[in-house]
C-alpha positions as CSV (number, residue, x, y, z in Angstrom):
1,M,122.6,60.8,78.5
2,P,121.6,61.3,82.3
3,P,118.0,60.4,83.7
4,G,115.2,62.5,82.4
5,P,112.9,65.2,84.2
6,P,111.7,64.3,87.4
7,L,108.3,64.9,86.1
8,R,109.2,62.7,83.4
9,R,109.9,59.5,85.7
10,L,106.6,60.5,87.5
11,R,104.5,60.1,85.1
12,T,105.9,56.9,83.9
13,A,104.9,56.2,87.9
14,L,101.7,57.1,87.8
15,L,100.7,55.5,84.3
16,G,102.3,52.5,86.2
17,L,100.5,52.9,89.3
18,A,97.2,53.5,87.2
19,L,97.4,50.4,85.0
20,A,97.9,48.0,88.3
21,T,94.7,49.9,89.9
22,G,92.6,49.0,86.9
23,L,94.0,45.2,86.3
24,A,92.9,44.8,89.7
25,L,89.4,45.2,88.8
26,T,89.1,42.1,86.4
27,G,87.0,39.7,88.1
28,Q,88.4,36.0,87.3
29,P,85.8,33.3,87.0
30,A,84.6,31.4,90.7
31,G,85.9,27.4,90.7
32,A,83.1,24.8,90.4
33,A,79.3,25.6,89.6
34,S,77.6,25.9,92.9
35,P,74.6,27.9,94.0
36,S,75.0,29.2,97.4
37,P,75.6,33.2,97.9
38,P,79.7,34.5,97.2
39,A,82.0,33.9,99.5
40,A,82.3,37.7,99.5
41,P,83.2,39.5,102.9
42,A,80.3,40.7,104.8
43,G,80.3,43.9,106.4
44,T,82.3,46.0,103.5
45,A,80.6,49.2,101.4
46,L,79.8,47.6,98.1
47,N,78.3,44.5,99.0
48,E,76.6,46.2,101.8
49,A,75.0,48.3,99.2
50,F,74.4,45.5,96.9
51,A,72.7,43.4,99.8
52,R,70.4,46.3,100.7
53,A,69.2,47.4,97.5
54,A,68.4,43.8,96.6
55,S,66.2,43.1,99.8
56,A,64.6,47.1,100.0
57,Y,63.4,45.9,95.8
58,D,63.2,42.6,95.6
59,V,65.5,41.8,93.0
60,P,68.5,39.2,93.1
61,R,71.3,40.7,94.6
62,D,73.6,38.2,92.1
63,L,71.4,39.7,89.1
64,L,72.5,43.3,90.3
65,V,76.2,42.6,90.6
66,A,76.0,41.1,87.4
67,V,74.3,43.9,85.5
68,A,77.0,46.5,87.3
69,Y,79.5,44.3,85.8
70,A,78.9,43.8,82.7
71,E,77.9,47.6,82.2
72,T,80.9,48.5,84.0
73,R,83.7,46.1,85.5
74,L,81.9,47.9,89.2
75,D,83.4,51.1,88.5
76,G,81.9,54.2,88.5
77,H,84.3,56.0,86.8
78,H,84.2,58.9,88.7
79,G,80.5,60.1,87.6
80,L,81.7,60.8,84.4
81,P,79.3,59.9,81.9
82,S,79.4,57.2,79.4
83,Q,79.2,57.8,75.6
84,D,74.8,57.2,75.7
85,N,74.8,59.9,78.4
86,G,74.9,56.7,81.6
87,F,76.3,57.1,85.0
88,G,77.5,54.9,87.7
89,M,77.8,51.4,87.7
90,M,74.2,50.6,87.4
91,H,75.0,52.5,84.3
92,L,71.4,55.3,84.9
93,V,70.9,57.6,81.7
94,S,69.8,60.8,81.0
95,N,69.3,61.3,77.5
96,P,66.3,62.5,74.4
97,S,65.2,58.5,74.2
98,R,66.2,57.1,77.7
99,H,65.5,58.6,81.2
100,T,66.4,56.0,84.0
101,L,68.6,58.3,86.1
102,E,65.4,60.4,86.4
103,Q,63.1,57.5,87.1
104,A,65.6,56.3,89.6
105,A,65.5,59.7,91.3
106,R,62.0,59.4,91.7
107,L,61.5,56.2,93.1
108,T,64.4,56.3,95.4
109,T,64.3,59.8,96.1
110,A,68.2,60.7,95.7
111,T,69.7,63.5,93.9
112,A,70.5,63.2,90.5
113,A,73.8,64.2,91.7
114,E,73.7,61.6,94.5
115,L,72.9,59.0,91.7
116,K,75.8,59.4,89.6
117,H,78.4,59.9,92.3
118,D,77.4,57.9,94.8
119,P,77.7,54.1,94.7
120,A,75.2,53.3,97.3
121,A,72.3,55.3,95.5
122,N,73.5,53.9,92.3
123,I,73.2,50.5,93.2
124,R,69.6,51.5,94.7
125,G,68.9,53.7,91.8
126,G,69.6,50.5,89.8
127,A,67.9,47.8,91.9
128,A,64.5,50.1,92.2
129,V,64.7,50.5,88.0
130,L,64.9,47.1,87.5
131,R,61.8,46.5,90.1
132,A,59.9,49.0,87.8
133,M,60.5,47.1,84.9
134,A,59.8,43.8,86.3
135,D,56.4,45.0,87.9
136,A,55.8,46.4,84.4
137,S,56.1,43.4,82.6
138,G,54.3,41.3,85.0
139,L,57.1,39.2,87.4
140,R,55.3,38.8,90.6
141,A,56.7,38.3,93.7
142,A,56.4,34.6,93.4
143,G,58.7,35.0,90.5
144,R,60.9,37.5,91.4
145,H,63.6,35.3,93.2
146,R,64.3,33.5,90.3
147,L,67.2,34.5,88.1
148,D,65.7,32.6,85.2
149,A,62.6,35.0,85.2
150,W,64.8,37.9,85.0
151,Y,66.1,38.0,81.6
152,P,63.4,40.1,80.0
153,V,63.4,42.6,82.1
154,T,67.5,42.6,81.7
155,A,66.9,43.0,78.6
156,R,64.4,45.9,78.6
157,Y,67.0,47.8,81.1
158,G,70.0,47.6,79.2
159,A,69.0,47.9,75.3
160,P,65.3,49.0,75.7
161,G,65.4,50.3,72.2
162,S,65.8,47.2,69.9
163,D,65.5,43.4,71.0
164,T,68.7,42.2,69.1
165,A,70.4,44.7,71.0
166,G,68.8,43.5,74.1
167,R,69.2,40.3,74.1
168,L,72.4,40.9,72.8
169,Y,73.1,42.6,76.4
170,A,71.0,40.2,78.6
171,D,72.7,37.3,76.9
172,A,76.0,39.2,78.6
173,V,74.9,39.3,82.0
174,Y,73.6,35.8,82.3
175,D,77.1,34.9,80.6
176,V,78.3,36.5,84.2
177,L,76.3,34.5,85.8
178,R,76.9,31.2,85.0
179,R,80.5,31.8,84.4
180,G,80.5,33.5,88.2
181,V,83.1,36.8,89.0
182,R,85.4,37.8,91.7
183,A,86.3,42.0,91.3
184,H,88.3,43.6,93.4
185,V,87.6,47.4,93.7
186,P,89.5,50.4,95.5
187,G,89.9,50.0,98.8
188,G,90.3,46.0,98.7
189,E,86.9,44.7,98.7
190,E,86.0,41.8,96.8
191,V,82.8,41.9,95.1
192,G,81.9,38.4,94.1
193,V,78.9,35.9,92.4
194,A,79.2,32.2,92.3
195,P,78.7,30.4,89.2
196,H,74.6,29.8,88.8
197,R,73.2,26.9,86.4
198,V,70.6,29.6,85.0
199,T,69.3,28.4,82.0
200,P,67.1,31.8,81.3
201,R,63.8,32.1,79.9
202,R,63.7,34.6,77.2
203,G,60.4,35.5,76.3
204,R,60.2,37.4,72.7
205,Y,63.8,37.6,72.9
206,A,64.4,33.7,72.4
207,Q,63.1,35.2,68.5
208,A,65.8,38.5,68.4
209,A,68.9,37.0,66.7
210,P,70.5,39.6,64.6
211,E,69.1,40.9,61.6
212,G,71.3,38.9,59.5
213,L,74.6,36.7,59.7
214,A,77.8,36.6,57.3
215,A,75.7,37.2,54.2
216,A,74.0,40.4,55.2
217,A,77.5,41.7,56.7
218,D,80.4,43.0,54.8
219,Y,83.1,41.5,57.1
220,P,82.1,37.9,56.5
221,S,82.4,37.2,60.1
222,A,80.2,40.0,61.8
223,L,77.1,40.4,62.5
224,W,74.6,42.6,61.2
225,S,72.3,45.1,63.2
226,P,72.0,48.2,61.4
227,A,72.1,52.2,63.0
228,Y,69.3,54.1,62.6
229,A,69.2,55.7,58.9
230,G,69.2,59.4,60.2
231,N,72.8,58.4,62.6
232,Y,75.1,58.1,59.5
233,A,75.1,59.3,55.7
234,A,74.3,57.0,53.2
235,G,77.7,57.0,50.3
236,R,81.4,58.4,50.6
237,T,82.3,61.6,49.2
238,S,86.1,60.0,49.5
239,A,88.2,56.5,49.1
240,V,88.8,55.1,52.4
241,T,92.2,55.5,53.4
242,T,92.7,54.7,57.0
243,V,91.3,53.1,60.1
244,V,89.8,54.8,63.2
245,V,90.4,52.7,66.6
246,H,87.1,53.7,69.2
247,V,86.4,52.8,72.4
248,T,82.4,52.8,73.6
249,Q,82.7,54.2,76.7
250,G,80.1,51.6,77.5
251,S,78.8,48.2,77.1
252,Y,78.9,46.4,73.7
253,A,75.1,46.2,73.2
254,G,74.2,49.6,74.9
255,A,76.5,51.0,72.2
256,I,74.7,49.2,69.5
257,N,71.9,50.0,71.2
258,W,72.6,53.7,71.2
259,F,73.6,53.5,67.1
260,K,69.8,52.6,66.8
261,D,68.5,55.4,68.5
262,P,67.7,58.8,66.9
263,A,69.0,61.2,69.5
264,A,73.0,59.6,68.8
265,Q,74.0,61.2,65.9
266,V,76.7,59.3,66.1
267,S,77.4,56.0,64.4
268,A,80.3,53.4,64.0
269,H,81.2,50.6,61.0
270,Y,81.6,48.0,63.5
271,V,81.7,47.3,67.3
272,V,84.2,44.3,69.3
273,R,83.3,43.0,72.4
274,S,85.4,42.4,74.9
275,S,84.6,39.2,76.1
276,D,85.2,36.9,73.2
277,G,85.8,39.1,70.2
278,Q,82.3,39.1,68.7
279,V,81.9,41.9,66.1
280,T,78.7,43.5,65.3
281,Q,78.2,45.3,62.1
282,T,76.2,48.6,62.3
283,V,77.3,50.8,59.1
284,R,78.2,49.6,56.1
285,E,81.4,50.3,54.6
286,R,80.2,52.1,51.7
287,D,78.4,54.5,54.0
288,T,79.9,57.4,55.5
289,A,79.3,56.3,60.1
290,W,79.9,59.7,62.5
291,H,82.3,58.5,64.2
292,A,85.9,60.6,63.8
293,R,84.4,63.8,62.5
294,S,87.3,65.2,60.0
295,A,88.1,61.8,59.2
296,N,84.4,60.3,58.6
297,A,84.4,60.4,54.6
298,Y,87.5,58.5,54.3
299,S,87.8,56.5,57.6
300,V,85.9,53.0,58.7
301,G,85.5,53.2,62.4
302,I,85.6,50.4,64.6
303,E,84.7,50.6,68.4
304,H,85.6,48.0,71.2
305,E,83.6,47.4,74.3
306,G,85.1,49.1,77.5
307,Y,86.4,52.6,79.2
308,V,89.5,54.0,78.5
309,S,90.3,53.8,82.4
310,T,90.0,50.4,82.7
311,P,92.1,48.2,81.0
312,S,90.6,44.8,82.1
313,W,88.5,45.6,79.0
314,F,91.4,45.1,76.2
315,T,91.1,41.2,76.7
316,D,93.1,39.1,73.8
317,S,90.5,38.0,72.4
318,M,89.4,41.6,71.6
319,Y,92.6,42.5,70.2
320,R,92.8,39.2,67.7
321,S,89.2,39.7,66.8
322,S,90.1,43.4,65.7
323,A,93.5,42.9,64.6
324,A,91.7,40.3,62.4
325,L,88.7,42.8,61.2
326,T,91.9,45.9,60.4
327,R,93.8,43.3,58.2
328,Y,90.7,42.5,56.0
329,L,89.9,46.0,55.7
330,T,93.6,46.9,55.2
331,D,93.4,44.2,52.2
332,K,90.6,45.3,50.6
333,Y,91.3,48.3,50.5
334,G,95.0,48.6,49.8
335,I,95.2,50.8,53.6
336,P,99.1,50.9,54.6
337,T,99.5,48.8,58.0
338,D,101.3,51.7,59.5
339,R,100.3,54.4,62.3
340,T,99.8,56.5,59.9
341,H,96.9,54.8,58.8
342,L,95.6,53.2,61.6
343,V,95.5,55.7,64.5
344,G,93.1,56.0,67.4
345,H,89.9,58.4,67.7
346,S,92.1,60.9,70.0
347,E,95.0,61.4,67.1
348,V,91.9,62.6,64.1
349,P,92.1,66.2,63.8
350,G,89.6,68.4,65.1
351,N,88.7,65.5,68.2
352,D,88.2,65.7,71.5
353,H,88.1,62.5,72.3
354,T,90.8,60.5,74.3
355,D,90.5,57.2,73.2
356,P,91.4,54.6,73.1
357,G,93.7,56.3,76.0
358,P,96.7,54.8,77.3
359,Y,96.0,51.6,78.1
360,W,95.1,50.4,74.5
361,D,98.5,48.6,73.8
362,W,99.4,49.9,70.1
363,S,102.7,48.1,69.9
364,Y,100.5,44.4,70.5
365,Y,97.8,45.3,68.2
366,M,99.9,46.4,65.0
367,S,102.1,43.1,65.6
368,L,98.4,41.0,65.0
369,V,97.7,43.5,62.5
370,R,100.2,42.7,60.6
371,G,101.1,39.1,61.7
372,D,104.8,40.3,62.6
373,G,105.9,40.5,59.6
374,G,108.6,43.2,59.8
375,G,111.2,41.4,62.0
376,P,112.0,41.7,66.1
377,T,111.0,44.4,67.6
378,T,111.4,45.6,71.6
379,P,108.3,47.2,73.2
380,F,109.5,50.8,75.3
381,P,107.7,53.4,76.5
382,T,107.4,57.0,75.5
383,W,106.8,60.4,77.6
384,G,105.7,64.0,76.3
385,T,103.0,65.2,74.1
386,D,103.0,66.0,70.0
387,V,106.2,64.6,69.7
388,S,106.9,64.1,65.8
389,I,108.2,60.9,64.2
390,R,110.4,62.4,60.9
391,Q,110.8,60.0,57.4
392,Q,114.5,60.8,58.4
393,A,117.0,60.7,61.6
394,T,116.5,64.7,61.4
395,T,114.2,67.5,63.2
396,T,113.6,69.0,59.4
397,S,112.9,65.5,57.7
398,T,109.2,65.3,56.9
399,R,107.2,64.2,60.1
400,V,105.2,61.3,59.1
401,A,103.1,60.9,62.4
402,T,102.7,62.3,65.9
403,L,102.6,60.3,69.1
404,P,99.7,62.4,70.8
405,G,100.8,62.0,74.9
406,P,102.9,59.1,76.7
407,T,102.5,55.7,75.0
408,T,104.1,52.6,74.4
409,V,106.2,52.4,71.0
410,R,108.1,49.3,69.1
411,V,111.4,49.8,68.5
412,K,113.0,48.2,65.7
413,C,116.5,49.7,65.3
414,Q,118.2,52.8,65.8
415,V,120.2,55.3,64.4
416,H,123.0,58.0,65.2
417,G,121.5,61.2,63.8
418,Q,120.9,64.6,64.1
419,L,122.0,65.6,67.5
420,V,118.6,67.0,69.6
421,T,118.6,68.9,72.7
422,Y,115.5,69.2,74.8
423,N,114.4,70.4,78.3
424,G,118.6,70.6,78.8
425,H,119.0,67.4,77.8
426,S,121.2,66.5,74.5
427,N,121.3,63.2,72.5
428,D,121.8,62.5,68.8
429,A,120.1,58.7,69.3
430,W,116.4,58.2,66.9
431,S,114.4,55.3,66.8
432,Y,113.0,53.6,64.6
433,L,109.5,52.7,64.7
434,P,108.1,50.3,62.0
435,D,104.5,50.8,63.3
436,Y,104.6,54.7,61.6
437,G,107.1,54.6,59.5
438,G,109.5,56.6,60.3
439,Y,111.9,57.9,63.5
440,V,111.7,59.4,67.0
441,S,114.4,60.7,69.0
442,N,115.3,58.7,71.9
443,I,115.4,61.3,74.1
444,F,111.4,60.8,73.9
445,I,111.9,57.2,74.9
446,D,111.5,56.7,78.7
447,V,114.2,55.3,79.5
448,P,117.4,56.5,81.0
449,D,119.9,55.2,78.5
450,A,121.0,57.5,75.8
451,W,121.4,54.5,73.0
452,L,118.5,52.1,74.1
453,P,119.8,48.8,75.3
454,G,119.3,45.6,73.4
455,V,118.4,47.2,70.1
456,P,120.6,46.8,67.3
457,T,121.7,49.5,64.7
458,C,119.5,50.2,61.5
C-alpha cells in the first residue's frame, strides 16, 4: 500500500511536534541546595514578570514560581479554564465559591480578559491575591521575606475550602521549593528556582492530616478525603463493570478541594497525584460519583492530576500507581482488563470531554494493569476518527470498541482478512489489539507499510 494521504502524515507530524513542545515544559531538579537566586537568564519576559510582581507586592519571587509550577507547570493553556474555572499559570479562579480572578482584577486594575490571556498580568494578579491573603492572615513586613512563613497563605490560596486539601496543596508547592526546578517555556526562556532548605511553619495546617488512611478508604493505600455529599449520589443502581480514566485539568489538591465544594456538582471516586502517584479517595465505591454522565451508574472514576495538553504531568509514578488501583478494581469487581471496560472519559457515550487526551499512553497503562501477561506486543500510532475495532478481521463482525481519534495501540499479531478500501487505498491486513480484544484494519495504522514490519502472523 502506498504512503497514506498527506493530511494523515501532517497529523502525525503535528502530534510529534506538540509532544516535543510539551515535554520541553518538564522541570528538572537543580543540583546542590543553595539559598542564592536561580541562575535563570535575566531580561526575558516571564522572568521579568515574576520579578516585577514579586517586587510590587512584596511576595517572594521563588514562591510565585513554585505556585505557578505546582498549578500549571508554567502553562497558561491559552486562557482556557481549568475544571474549577481557574485561568492562567497562577490559576486565578472564578466560580460560585471562589473569586480570585475578580479579586485580582480589583487589586491590579487589569481586566478579566487580560488576567486570563496575558501571562504578565496573570502573574501580577496572583501576587496581588497572595499579598492580600498574607495581610489578612497577619503576615507583616518583617516576615514576608521568609519562605517558611508563607505556608498558611499558600494553602488558603490553592484550596480554601478544606484544611486537608490546603495542606496537600501547600505541601506540593513547598516540595517544588525544596527540590528546585528548571522549566523551559515556549520561546526558549528558562524559568528556575534553586533548591531551598525550608521547613514551613504550617500553623493550623499541621493538624490537617487527611481525614482517614487505610481503615477509612476502600483502596488500602489511599488517603480518605470525602467529597461534599451533594456532589454524588448515595448507592448505585447498577453493578460496577467499567473504570473511567480522567484528567483533572488542574492540580491534585485543587480537584480534591473542588469535589468538596457545594457548587461543583461533580466528583470522582479517586484522584492520583502526578509527582509520586499518591491516591486520595473522595467517594465510596458503593456510591455513584458524578464524573461521566451516562457511565456514572456502572463505573468507578479515577482522576489524574494534570492537563490533557501537557504530557509532562503523566509521570511513571502516576501510571504505575493508577494501574495498581485499576488492577485492584478489576480484581474486586471481575472487570475484564481490556479497552472495552477500561475507558477514557472521551470514550463514554454522551460526553463532550477530551480527557485523558492524545498524550495518555494507553498501551503502557494497559500493560501495567495486566502485568504484561498477554505476551509481546509492538506499539504503533493510529490515525482517523471513530475507527472500529471488530471481533474478527471483517467489517461485518461485531464492533467491540472504537478509537475516537489518533492514539497509540499495542499490536500482538496480524492476519489477512477482508479487503478494506478507504481514501483510495486498499488493504486486507488486520492487526489484533489485545487491549481491546479485537482487530483493526491496517489502513488505520499510521505507517507506510500494508503489512506491519516485525509483527508476527496470528
